[in-house]
Structures are given as structure tokens and as C-alpha cells.
C-alpha positions in Angstrom: 126.0 94.5 70.1 125.1 91.9 72.7 127.9 89.6 71.4 130.4 92.5 71.6 129.3 93.3 75.1 129.8 89.7 76.2 133.2 89.6 74.5 134.2 92.8 76.3 133.0 91.5 79.7 135.0 88.3 79.2 138.1 90.2 78.2 137.9 92.4 81.3 137.3 89.4 83.6 140.2 87.6 82.0 142.4 90.5 82.7 141.3 90.6 86.3 141.8 86.9 86.7 145.4 87.2 85.7 146.0 89.6 88.6 144.3 87.2 91.1 146.3 84.0 90.5 147.9 84.1 93.9 144.9 85.5 95.8 142.6 83.1 97.7 139.0 82.9 96.4 136.3 84.9 98.1 134.5 83.2 101.0 130.8 83.5 100.4 128.7 83.9 103.6 125.5 85.1 102.0 123.4 82.1 102.6 123.2 83.0 106.3 124.4 86.6 106.5 123.4 89.7 104.7 126.1 91.9 106.4 129.7 90.9 106.8 133.1 92.4 107.5 135.6 92.0 104.7 139.0 93.1 103.6 139.6 94.6 100.2 141.9 92.3 98.3 141.9 94.1 94.9 140.3 97.1 93.2 140.1 97.4 89.4 138.8 100.0 87.0 136.2 99.1 84.4 138.9 98.0 82.0 140.2 95.5 84.6 143.4 97.4 85.6 144.4 97.6 89.3 143.6 101.0 90.8 142.7 103.0 93.8 139.5 104.9 93.5 138.0 108.2 94.7 134.5 109.6 94.7 132.5 109.0 91.5 134.8 106.2 90.3 133.2 103.0 88.8 135.2 100.1 90.1 135.3 96.3 90.4 136.1 95.1 94.0 137.3 91.8 95.3 136.9 91.0 99.0 138.2 88.1 101.1 134.7 87.4 102.3 131.3 88.6 101.2 127.5 88.3 101.7 126.9 89.3 98.1 125.5 86.5 95.9 127.2 86.4 92.5 125.1 86.0 89.4 124.6 82.3 88.7 122.0 79.6 88.1 119.7 82.2 86.6 119.7 84.3 89.8 120.9 87.9 89.4 123.7 89.2 91.5 123.1 91.0 94.8 123.2 94.8 95.1 123.9 96.9 98.3 126.7 98.8 99.8 130.2 98.8 101.4 131.0 101.2 104.1 133.8 102.2 106.4 134.7 105.4 108.3 134.8 108.1 105.7 133.9 105.6 102.9 130.6 104.8 101.1 130.5 102.5 98.1 127.3 101.6 96.2 127.3 98.0 94.9 125.2 97.6 91.7 126.0 93.9 90.8 128.1 90.9 91.7 129.6 88.3 89.5 132.0 85.4 90.0 135.1 84.3 88.2 135.7 80.5 87.6 138.4 80.9 90.2 135.8 81.6 92.9 136.6 85.3 93.2 133.5 87.5 93.6 133.6 90.7 91.5 131.6 93.5 93.1 130.7 96.1 90.4 130.4 99.4 92.3 130.6 103.2 92.4 132.5 105.1 95.1 130.1 107.6 96.6 132.4 109.0 99.3 136.0 108.7 100.3 138.9 106.8 98.7 138.9 103.0 98.2 142.1 101.0 98.2 143.5 97.6 98.8 143.8 96.5 102.4 140.8 98.5 103.7 138.4 96.8 106.1 134.8 97.4 105.0 131.3 96.4 106.1 129.6 94.8 103.1 125.8 95.0 103.3 123.3 93.4 100.9 120.1 95.2 100.0 117.8 93.0 102.2 114.5 93.8 100.5 115.9 93.1 97.0 117.4 89.8 98.1 114.2 88.8 99.9 112.2 89.4 96.7 114.8 87.5 94.7 114.6 84.6 97.1 110.8 84.5 96.7 111.1 84.3 93.0 113.8 81.6 93.1 111.9 79.3 95.3 108.8 80.0 93.1 110.8 78.9 90.1 111.4 75.5 91.7 107.7 75.2 92.5 106.9 76.2 88.9 109.2 73.5 87.5 107.6 70.8 89.6 104.1 72.0 88.8 104.7 72.0 85.1 105.9 68.4 85.2 102.8 67.5 87.2 100.4 69.2 84.8 102.1 68.8 81.4 104.1 65.7 81.9 107.6 64.6 82.9 109.0 65.5 79.5 109.2 69.1 80.7 112.8 70.1 81.4 114.2 73.5 82.4 115.8 75.2 79.4 116.8 78.5 81.1 115.7 81.0 83.7 116.0 84.5 85.1 115.4 85.1 88.8 115.2 88.8 89.6 113.7 90.8 92.4 110.7 92.0 90.4 109.9 88.9 88.3 110.9 85.4 87.2 111.3 84.0 83.8 111.3 80.2 83.2 112.0 78.5 79.8 111.0 74.9 79.5 110.6 72.1 76.9 107.1 71.5 75.6 105.5 70.9 72.2 102.8 73.6 72.2 101.0 76.5 73.9 99.5 75.9 77.3 95.8 76.0 77.6 94.1 78.5 80.0 93.0 75.4 82.0 96.6 74.2 82.3 97.9 77.6 83.3 95.2 77.8 86.0 96.0 74.3 87.2 99.7 75.2 87.5 98.9 78.5 89.4 96.5 76.6 91.7 99.1 73.9 92.5 101.8 76.4 93.3 99.5 78.7 95.5 98.3 75.6 97.4 102.0 74.8 98.3 102.4 78.5 99.3 99.3 78.4 101.5 100.4 75.1 103.0 103.5 76.8 104.5 105.9 74.1 103.4 109.5 74.3 104.9 112.3 74.9 102.4 115.6 73.3 103.3 119.0 72.9 101.7 121.9 70.7 102.4 125.2 69.6 100.7 125.7 65.9 99.8 127.5 63.7 97.3 126.1 64.0 93.7 125.3 60.2 93.7 123.3 60.5 96.9 121.4 63.5 95.5 120.5 61.7 92.3 119.4 58.6 94.4 116.9 61.0 96.2 115.5 62.0 92.9 116.9 65.6 92.9 116.4 67.3 89.5 119.5 68.4 87.7 119.8 70.8 84.8 120.4 69.0 81.5 124.0 69.5 80.3 125.1 71.2 83.5 128.4 70.1 85.0 128.3 69.4 88.8 131.1 68.6 91.3 131.3 65.6 93.6 129.5 67.6 96.3 126.3 69.4 95.4 123.7 71.6 97.2 120.2 70.2 97.2 117.2 72.5 97.8 114.1 70.6 99.1 110.5 71.9 99.4 108.4 70.1 102.0 109.0 66.4 102.4 110.5 66.2 98.9 107.6 67.4 96.7 110.3 69.4 94.9 114.0 68.6 95.1 116.6 70.3 92.9 120.3 70.8 92.7 120.8 74.5 93.2 123.3 77.0 94.5 120.9 79.9 94.7 119.2 81.7 97.6 115.7 80.7 98.8 113.0 81.5 101.4 112.9 79.2 104.4 109.1 78.6 104.1 106.8 78.7 101.0 104.4 81.0 102.9 107.0 83.8 102.5 106.3 83.8 98.7 102.7 85.0 99.6 101.2 84.6 96.1 102.2 83.4 92.6 100.8 84.7 89.3 101.7 83.7 85.7 101.9 86.9 83.7 102.5 85.4 80.2 103.2 82.1 78.4 104.7 82.1 74.9 107.0 80.3 72.5 110.6 81.3 72.0 111.8 78.6 69.7 111.2 75.0 68.5 109.8 73.0 71.4 110.7 75.7 74.0 108.1 77.7 75.9 108.6 80.7 78.2 106.7 81.7 81.3 107.0 85.2 82.9 105.6 85.3 86.4 105.7 87.3 89.7 105.3 86.7 93.4 104.1 88.5 96.5 103.9 92.3 96.2 105.5 91.9 92.8 102.1 90.6 91.6 100.4 93.8 92.7 103.0 95.9 91.0 102.6 94.1 87.7 98.8 94.3 88.0 98.9 98.0 88.8 101.1 98.5 85.7 98.7 96.5 83.6 95.8 98.5 85.1 97.5 101.8 84.1 98.1 100.5 80.6 94.5 99.3 80.3 93.2 102.7 81.5 94.9 104.4 78.5 93.5 101.9 76.0 90.3 102.2 74.0 86.8 101.9 75.3 86.5 98.1 74.7 89.2 97.5 77.3 87.3 99.0 80.2 85.8 95.7 81.2 89.3 94.3 81.7 90.2 97.3 83.9 87.4 96.4 86.2 88.6 92.8 86.4 92.1 93.9 87.2 90.8 96.2 89.9 88.9 93.4 91.6 91.8 91.1 91.4 94.1 93.7 92.8 91.8 94.4 95.7 91.5 90.6 96.4 95.3 90.3 96.4 95.8 93.3 98.6 93.3 91.9 101.1 94.9 88.4 100.9 98.4 89.9 101.5 97.2 92.1 104.3 95.3 89.2 106.0 98.3 86.9 105.9 100.5 89.7 107.3 98.1 90.5 110.2 98.2 87.0 111.6 102.0 87.1 111.5 102.2 90.5 113.2 99.8 89.5 116.0 101.8 86.3 116.6 105.0 88.5 117.1 103.3 90.9 119.5 105.5 92.1 122.4 104.4 92.8 125.9 105.3 96.1 127.5 104.1 96.6 131.0 101.4 93.9 130.5 100.2 95.5 127.3 100.4 93.8 123.9 102.3 95.9 121.4 102.4 95.2 117.6 104.8 97.1 115.4 105.9 96.3 112.0 105.9 97.0 108.2 102.8 96.5 106.2 102.4 95.0 102.7 100.0 97.9 101.8 101.2 101.6 101.6 98.0 103.7 101.0 96.9 105.4 104.2 93.3 104.0 104.0 94.6 100.5 103.5 97.0 100.9 106.5 94.1 102.2 108.7 92.0 99.2 107.7 94.8 96.7 108.4 95.4 98.5 111.8 91.7 98.1 112.7 91.9 94.3 111.9 94.9 93.8 114.1 93.5 95.9 116.9 90.3 93.8 116.8 92.4 90.6 116.9 94.4 91.9 119.9 91.3 92.8 121.9 93.5 95.0 124.1 96.8 96.5 122.9 98.7 99.0 120.8 99.3 98.8 117.0 101.7 100.8 114.9 102.1 100.0 111.2 104.3 101.7 108.6 105.0 101.4 104.9 106.9 103.2 102.1 104.9 104.6 99.2 105.9 104.4 95.5 107.0 108.0 95.9 109.5 107.0 98.6 107.5 108.6 101.5 106.7 106.9 104.8 103.1 106.4 105.9 102.4 105.6 109.6 99.3 104.6 111.5 98.9 104.0 115.3 95.9 102.6 117.1 95.1 102.0 120.8 92.2 100.0 122.1 89.7 101.9 124.2 90.5 100.1 127.5 93.9 101.7 127.4 92.6 105.3 127.3 94.6 107.6 129.6 97.6 105.2 129.6 98.7 105.2 125.9 97.9 108.1 123.5 98.1 107.1 119.8 98.6 110.7 118.7 101.6 111.3 120.9 103.0 107.9 120.1 102.8 108.3 116.3 104.3 111.8 116.6 107.5 110.4 118.2 107.7 107.5 115.8 107.4 109.9 112.8 110.2 112.1 114.1 112.6 109.2 113.6 111.6 109.0 109.9 112.0 112.8 109.5 108.3 113.6 109.6 105.4 114.4 111.9 101.8 113.9 112.6 99.3 113.2 115.3 95.7 112.5 116.0 93.1 111.2 118.5 94.1 109.1 121.6 92.8 105.9 119.9 93.8 106.5 116.3 96.5 108.7 114.6 98.4 109.0 111.4 101.7 110.5 110.4 104.2 110.7 107.5 107.9 110.7 107.1 110.6 111.7 104.6 113.3 109.1 105.3 112.1 105.6 104.3 115.5 104.1 105.1 114.8 104.7 108.8 111.3 103.0 108.9 112.7 99.9 110.5 114.4 101.9 113.2 111.2 103.8 113.9 109.1 100.7 114.2 111.7 99.0 116.4 111.4 102.1 118.8 107.7 101.6 119.4 108.0 99.3 122.5 110.3 101.8 124.1 108.0 104.8 123.3 105.1 102.9 124.8 107.1 102.1 127.9 107.9 105.8 128.2 104.2 106.7 128.1 103.5 104.1 130.8 106.3 105.5 132.9 108.3 102.3 133.0 
């Protein structure tokens, strides 16, 4: 069936390519932009036939310019949306023809889509960010494996998705627990070191002279894109999307290591909040298992709490550094890596203590798609800023409500897509309470 599916996809894409022979290739702007204006150059149905499309139609769209990364180099294609007055299109995937045309696989949710329309193409930023973390982590993993196992290690395939990464590599036998631990420690030390990640284009010969890793058997043009971690600890030829600093990855964890063929091993891993999600899933499975697995459950719970604390601690410093001043008062407002109300309150207390004097508002989206909000005000600002009144107004933007004491208050919301807007409004709401 998989072979038939590939054959079908190739047949459809070949049919589409025949209609695009005189159409300029898509300009990709997604390395620096996640939102871009574009003109619809072509619309095809799922069979590859030109069409216009109304609500509910599954289509393949070609734009003149796009921020959507097309599947390639192991990295999955971006998802997101295209909008225009009276038009809403959900983009589920993006692929690229050899001609350079990006194919956006999408569904029309509102309005009618046709050639010539101007649309705003918007990538799902959270999904892309998680994918970037995993792609940079793949480069770190490749280098760490060569350091720990030897320079015979070569990449033999990969998958870079928002929720996980998969890395296939050449090696003669299973890794030992000590080798796995050494690889994890090496990668996490690079993450904690906050190494810059840079990329530049250069001639292939120059890239090879710098020692850039190239995939065996891959064909490259005369000009290549080189992704470098730090001062050159890792340097690879790569056209994918990456974080700008290793600290954005937050944490790296190998989930499994196995053999998939003669001399080829496979590592499944996760990064950042993805580690927590996988550990929570493992915890749930362990809780359903027999009595002898209960010891492992406790280990997972402890590791989960350590990781939550680690992620929260790293985020608190970043939030404090980005504090704004409103009428001489420090104001911290931002998303939190933890969603449970108790964890949010604890994180808020830590930030409030670090500020000494100021206002803190944190928000997060739960697994159920609800918004949790917490506001805290230091005691020296009593009578000037009221946490309960502040969180009530913030929650309204998210379609919810709440309140509480002058120094600490909580709230909830129903519209997670408006969390960013609500948090961005905090400085203005504080200013209103101050009468400025």
C-alpha cells in the first residue's frame, strides 16, 4: 500500500508540474518570516487538475511567495493557514516539486479560492518552533554520536517533526546505557552553554574545506547552505529550519535506541516540552501496567518533576530579563512552560521574588485547550495595582473570567488562540490602573 501511495503522489505531482512549466518557482521567505503576503498562482484538486474551490474542498495551492517550509531533508512540511477577506484556508502540509514550486496541501474552510487572489500565508508558529528545536537537536545528536561512538558514524536517514525526532545512523551494534548517557550529557551541555546557531550560503568547495558534514550520496549544487553550532563544534550542509541559540531547545532526551537493519541503528528522541509529553505518556502507560512496574512510575514522576522545574527555572530568568517598565514599575507578562495552576502559581512566586518589586502575569494552555492565568503583585505596590482586577481584564480577552486578592489572583479562559494578545495587553492594563 505504501508503494501505491508513493506512486499515486508522484503521479499527481507530475500532473501538477505539467501545468506549471511556464510559472515562476515559489519564492521561499520562511527562514526569516512566518507570515507573508502571496498571490495564488494555481489551485489544483487532489487529482492534480486545475480548479477553483469552495468551502470544504481539499486542494493543492501554489503561491508566488510563501513562508511555508516544504518537506525536505527529513524535516516535515509546515502547517498553518491562508486568509483573505471572506476566505479562510487551513494548510495541513507543504511539499516541493523539483521545479521549486511549493505545493500547499489545504482545505478551504470559508469562502471561494481561485487563481489571482492575494492571501496572507501564516505558518503555525508553535509547530515550526518545536520542529526547529528538533532539527537543531538532530545536528547535535549527529556530532555527539561521532564523538562517543567514533567517526565511522554516518547519518542514514532522519525525521524531524514537531513532537519528536528520529535519527538513523551507521553503527555495528547496540549502544550501551553508558554511551547513551554520554551522548545525552554532551548534547545537554551544549544546550546549557547557549551556543549560537548560524547559517550562511557559500560555495560547496569552501564548505567542505571548513569541514562541513554532508549526507552520503546526496547531490548538492555549487552553492550550499551551512548550519553551524557555536564556533564550529557542529557544521553541516542543511536547508532546514533551526533555532538561533541552543538554549531554545531547553532539554534533550533519548527515548529509544534500536536496530533497523544490517549495520544501521535508530534513535528516537524529543526536546523541550516534548520530553515532558513523552514522559507523561510513558507514565500513563506505566500506571496501567502490572504491579512490578510501579517502581518505574515513581522514577518517571521524579524525572518529570525535575524537568518541569528545570524548564520553569530557565524560563523565569528569560521572563525577568524581558521585564517592561510601566510608570516606574517592572511588569513581566508572558507564556509559561507549565500549564497546571499550581505550577503557574509557583513559577509566578519565583519571578515575583526575583523582581523584588513589580507585577507578574503568566498564562498557559492546558492539554484540554483551556487557558490558565495567574497574576501577582508585590506588597509594596498595594493600593496601586490590584492583581484580582488585572487578571479579570486579561481573562476577558481570552473569553473567560476570574479574580482574587490584591496580591495574587487566578483566572481561566476559553480561547487559547488569544492568549498572546491577552498577555501583550498587560502593560496597558497596568498603566490604566496607575492612571497613566
